C-alpha positions in Angstrom: 60.1 -16.7 -19.9 59.3 -19.9 -17.8 60.6 -23.5 -18.1 56.8 -24.3 -19.1 56.8 -21.7 -21.7 60.1 -23.0 -23.2 59.1 -26.8 -23.2 55.6 -25.7 -24.4 57.0 -23.9 -27.4 59.5 -26.5 -28.1 56.6 -29.1 -28.0 58.6 -31.6 -25.7 57.8 -32.9 -22.3 58.9 -31.2 -19.0 61.1 -34.1 -18.3 62.7 -33.9 -21.8 63.4 -30.2 -21.2 64.7 -31.0 -17.7 67.1 -33.6 -19.0 68.6 -30.7 -21.2 69.1 -28.4 -18.2 70.5 -30.9 -16.1 72.8 -32.5 -18.6 71.5 -36.0 -18.6 70.8 -35.7 -22.5 72.0 -33.3 -25.1 69.6 -31.6 -27.7 70.0 -32.5 -31.3 71.0 -29.8 -33.9 67.4 -29.1 -34.7 66.6 -28.5 -31.1 69.7 -26.3 -30.6 68.4 -24.3 -33.7 65.2 -23.8 -32.1 66.5 -22.9 -28.7 68.7 -20.4 -30.3 65.7 -18.6 -31.9 63.8 -18.7 -28.7 66.6 -17.2 -26.6 67.9 -15.0 -29.4 71.5 -16.1 -29.0 74.1 -17.9 -31.3 74.7 -21.6 -31.2 78.3 -20.7 -30.0 76.8 -18.8 -26.8 74.3 -21.6 -26.2 77.1 -24.3 -26.5 79.3 -22.2 -24.1 81.9 -21.7 -26.9 81.4 -17.8 -27.0 80.8 -15.6 -24.0 79.0 -12.9 -26.0 75.4 -13.4 -27.0 74.4 -12.6 -30.5 73.3 -9.0 -31.1 73.2 -6.6 -34.0 76.2 -4.6 -32.7 78.6 -7.5 -32.4 77.4 -9.1 -35.7 78.2 -5.8 -37.6 81.7 -5.5 -36.1 82.7 -8.8 -37.5 
């Protein structure tokens, strides 16, 4: 998936998306939820709080 794909899906500007990637701004909770769905990862993983991506195997072990 390209950056263009992601910012188009999120319906934000290229500069808005770049500011997230470069750490100039942080996404709000709704945007975090949308990013988790797009990338199929947990919020903890997206925020760097968990080194494991969400997947069926891990979720069934917990």
